[in-house]
Every structure is written in structure tokens, then in C-alpha cells.
C-alpha positions as CSV (number, residue, x, y, z in Angstrom):
1,M,6.7,4.7,-16.6
2,G,6.3,7.9,-14.7
3,T,7.0,8.4,-11.0
4,M,4.9,6.6,-8.5
5,K,2.7,8.9,-6.5
6,A,1.0,8.7,-3.1
7,G,-1.8,6.1,-3.0
8,D,-0.6,4.0,-5.8
9,V,-0.8,0.3,-5.0
10,V,2.0,-1.8,-6.6
11,L,2.9,-5.5,-6.7
12,L,6.5,-6.2,-6.1
13,T,7.9,-9.6,-7.3
14,T,11.4,-10.8,-8.3
15,A,11.0,-8.7,-11.4
16,A,11.4,-5.6,-9.2
17,S,14.2,-7.1,-7.0
18,V,15.4,-10.5,-5.9
19,Q,14.4,-9.7,-2.4
20,F,10.8,-10.3,-3.3
21,L,10.8,-14.1,-3.6
22,R,7.4,-13.8,-1.8
23,P,5.5,-11.1,-3.7
24,I,4.1,-8.2,-1.7
25,F,1.6,-5.4,-2.3
26,V,2.7,-1.9,-1.3
27,R,0.7,1.3,-1.0
28,V,3.2,4.0,-2.1
29,I,3.7,7.0,0.2
30,R,6.3,8.6,-2.1
31,E,9.4,8.1,-4.2
32,L,12.7,9.2,-2.6
33,P,14.4,11.0,-5.5
34,E,17.1,12.5,-3.3
35,R,18.7,9.1,-3.0
36,H,21.1,8.5,-5.9
37,T,20.7,5.1,-7.5
38,Y,21.7,3.1,-10.5
39,D,19.9,3.9,-13.8
40,G,16.4,2.3,-13.7
41,W,16.3,1.8,-9.9
42,V,14.4,3.8,-7.4
43,W,13.8,4.1,-3.7
44,I,10.2,4.2,-2.6
45,E,8.6,4.6,0.8
46,G,5.3,2.8,1.4
47,Y,3.1,0.5,3.5
48,E,3.2,-3.2,3.0
49,L,-0.3,-4.5,2.7
50,N,-1.8,-7.8,4.1
51,A,-4.3,-10.0,2.2
52,A,-7.2,-7.8,3.4
53,G,-5.5,-4.7,2.0
54,D,-4.6,-3.2,5.4
55,A,-1.3,-1.5,6.0
56,V,0.8,-3.7,8.3
57,V,4.4,-2.2,8.2
58,R,6.0,0.9,6.8
59,R,9.0,0.2,4.6
60,E,11.6,1.8,2.4
61,L,12.3,-0.3,-0.6
62,Y,14.9,-0.3,-3.4
63,V,13.3,-1.6,-6.6
64,L,13.8,-1.8,-10.4
65,R,11.3,0.6,-11.8
66,A,10.5,-1.6,-14.9
67,G,9.6,-4.5,-12.5
68,V,7.0,-2.6,-10.6
69,R,3.4,-3.7,-11.4
70,F,0.6,-1.2,-10.8
71,Q,-2.6,-2.6,-9.4
72,A,-6.1,-1.4,-9.9
73,Q,-7.5,0.6,-7.0
74,P,-10.3,-1.0,-5.1
75,A,-13.7,0.1,-6.3
76,A,-15.5,2.6,-4.0
77,P,-18.5,1.3,-2.2
78,T,-21.7,1.9,-4.2
79,K,-23.7,2.9,-1.2
80,P,-22.7,4.2,2.2
81,T,-22.6,1.8,5.1
82,R,-25.8,1.9,7.1
83,R,-25.3,2.8,10.8
84,R,-27.5,1.2,13.3
85,P,-28.5,3.0,16.5
86,V,-27.3,1.6,19.8
87,R,-30.0,0.6,22.2
88,R,-29.6,2.4,25.5
89,G,-31.3,1.2,28.6
90,S,-31.4,2.4,32.2
91,V,-28.3,1.8,34.3
92,R,-28.6,0.4,37.7
93,V,-26.1,1.9,40.2
94,R,-25.6,0.3,43.6
């Protein structure tokens, strides 16, 4: 497994570390190679994601590289969101 790069979404379970009894999804900001670790372990910086995929908290995590599971990136929307004009009426000032 190569290094994790910015934007990668990973699933962390007990395979990555015993601290993840409740699995979490993380969007990686970067690996922290300047921190010395045991062989096969790595520090990563990233955002923990909620069920909707929104970043909820920034974290620094110590994980076993072999236990990190990469997730597929969400598909890009097929068509752009349609914007609706806002109706504007006259304003009454007293």
C-alpha cells in the first residue's frame, strides 16, 4: 500500500487500531511522515465524516497501515443543480 494522499476516504476499524471499536470514515488531509512510528504504523491527519459524508471534526490518528480500508469516492453529479430565481416584490417601508 502506498501513502495516503489528500482527499482519500478511508474506513478505520479495529483492524487499523483497537481504538476504533466503532468504525469511522475519515477524509485524509495528509500523512505525517515526520513522526517516527513502529514499522507498519503511520500518523494521519484528517476529518472524521458523519453518515452524510460531511466533515465533523479534525483529527490526528495513529493507525496500522495494513488495516486501513480505502473507500470509493462518491460519484460526481451527472447534471448540475438547477438554481431557481428568487421572487422579489416591492418592500413597504413605514
